[in-house]
C-alpha positions as CSV (number, residue, x, y, z in Angstrom):
1,M,-22.9,-25.8,-28.3
2,L,-23.0,-27.0,-24.7
3,G,-22.6,-30.7,-25.5
4,L,-22.4,-33.4,-23.0
5,F,-20.1,-31.5,-20.5
6,G,-21.9,-28.2,-20.6
7,P,-23.9,-28.6,-17.4
8,L,-20.9,-30.0,-15.6
9,N,-18.7,-27.2,-16.7
10,R,-21.3,-24.6,-15.7
11,R,-21.6,-26.2,-12.2
12,R,-17.8,-26.2,-11.8
13,A,-17.7,-22.5,-12.9
14,E,-20.4,-21.7,-10.3
15,R,-18.5,-23.5,-7.5
16,D,-15.3,-21.7,-8.6
17,A,-17.0,-18.3,-8.6
18,N,-18.4,-19.0,-5.1
19,A,-15.0,-19.9,-3.8
20,A,-13.5,-16.8,-5.3
21,A,-16.2,-14.7,-3.5
22,Q,-15.2,-16.4,-0.3
23,L,-11.5,-15.4,-0.9
24,Y,-12.6,-11.8,-1.8
25,E,-14.4,-11.7,1.6
26,L,-11.2,-12.8,3.4
27,R,-9.3,-10.1,1.6
28,E,-11.9,-7.4,2.6
29,R,-11.8,-8.5,6.2
30,A,-8.0,-8.3,6.3
31,R,-8.2,-4.7,4.8
32,S,-10.9,-3.6,7.3
33,S,-9.1,-5.2,10.3
34,G,-6.2,-2.9,9.9
35,R,-2.6,-3.6,10.8
36,G,-1.6,-7.1,11.7
37,A,-4.3,-8.9,9.6
38,Y,-3.0,-10.8,6.6
39,V,-4.4,-13.3,4.1
40,V,-1.8,-16.0,3.6
41,H,-1.5,-19.0,1.3
42,V,0.1,-22.0,3.0
43,L,2.7,-23.3,0.5
44,S,4.2,-26.0,2.6
45,V,4.3,-27.3,6.1
46,Y,7.7,-28.5,7.4
47,Q,7.1,-29.2,11.1
48,Q,4.2,-30.1,13.2
49,A,5.0,-29.6,16.9
50,H,3.0,-29.9,20.1
51,R,2.6,-26.1,20.3
52,G,2.1,-25.3,16.7
53,T,3.2,-25.6,13.1
54,K,6.1,-24.2,11.0
55,A,5.3,-23.5,7.4
56,F,6.2,-21.4,4.4
57,V,3.4,-19.0,3.4
58,K,2.8,-16.4,0.7
59,N,1.4,-13.1,1.6
60,D,-1.7,-12.6,-0.6
61,A,-1.3,-8.8,-0.9
62,T,2.4,-8.7,-1.6
63,G,3.3,-12.1,-3.0
64,A,6.2,-12.3,-0.5
65,V,7.1,-15.8,0.7
66,R,7.9,-16.1,4.4
67,D,8.7,-18.5,7.1
68,A,5.8,-18.7,9.6
69,W,5.0,-20.1,13.0
70,F,1.3,-20.9,13.7
71,W,0.8,-21.0,17.5
72,W,-1.5,-23.9,18.7
73,S,-2.6,-24.7,15.1
74,R,-2.4,-27.6,12.7
75,I,-2.5,-26.2,9.2
76,K,-2.3,-27.9,5.8
77,P,-0.7,-27.0,2.5
78,G,-3.0,-25.3,0.1
79,E,-5.1,-23.6,2.7
80,I,-5.7,-19.8,2.5
81,L,-6.0,-18.2,5.9
82,L,-7.0,-14.9,7.4
83,V,-4.6,-14.4,10.3
84,E,-3.6,-12.0,13.0
85,A,0.2,-12.0,13.0
86,S,3.4,-10.1,13.8
87,S,6.9,-10.3,12.5
88,G,9.9,-11.2,14.6
89,W,13.2,-12.9,14.9
90,G,13.2,-16.7,14.4
91,P,15.6,-18.3,16.9
92,H,15.8,-21.6,15.0
93,S,16.1,-20.1,11.5
94,G,18.0,-16.9,12.3
95,R,15.7,-14.9,10.1
96,T,14.4,-11.6,11.2
97,D,11.1,-11.7,9.3
98,V,9.4,-14.8,10.6
99,L,5.6,-14.3,10.7
100,Y,4.2,-15.3,14.1
101,V,0.5,-16.2,13.9
102,G,-1.2,-15.9,17.2
103,G,0.8,-16.1,20.4
104,E,1.9,-18.4,23.1
105,H,-0.6,-16.8,25.5
106,R,-2.9,-15.2,23.0
107,G,-4.2,-18.2,21.2
108,R,-4.3,-19.4,17.6
109,G,-4.6,-16.1,15.6
110,I,-6.5,-17.7,12.7
111,S,-9.7,-15.8,12.2
112,Q,-11.1,-17.7,9.1
113,G,-9.8,-19.9,6.4
114,L,-10.5,-21.7,3.2
115,P,-9.7,-25.4,2.9
116,S,-7.3,-26.4,0.2
117,G,-10.1,-27.6,-2.2
118,T,-12.0,-24.3,-1.9
119,A,-8.7,-22.4,-2.3
120,K,-7.9,-24.3,-5.4
121,R,-11.3,-23.4,-6.9
122,A,-10.8,-19.7,-6.0
123,R,-7.4,-19.7,-7.7
124,R,-8.8,-21.4,-10.8
125,H,-11.6,-18.8,-11.1
126,E,-9.1,-15.9,-10.7
127,A,-6.9,-17.5,-13.4
128,R,-9.8,-17.8,-15.8
129,A,-10.8,-14.2,-15.0
130,R,-7.3,-12.9,-15.8
131,A,-7.4,-14.8,-19.1
132,G,-10.9,-13.3,-19.9
133,R,-12.8,-16.6,-19.7
134,A,-14.7,-16.2,-16.4
């Protein structure tokens, strides 16, 4: 029985599936790009500066949470981004594994991204798929 909310639930499931397909595309582009390409989930932003943004991100492939510096970018929590990055020492944090996205003279380093709303729909679809309800 579909009931009153059947069409709404179906539309929501379709939007969620579309968002998950976009995330899958980001992951495939990262794999085919080779070394230095990552899909990251922006967990929190803790500093917006003139030359970039400091944030905590989660690596989509490994689940590792890292400190990150995004050159020349304004990012927001909840976004999922395909980035070109390298690891290095963070002079302000003292950490040796800071993810540097882009470069001071190379540009932003963000190839593509999903806004937070789309990212949320993609995560919801994946959670339903894991639970066998997709």
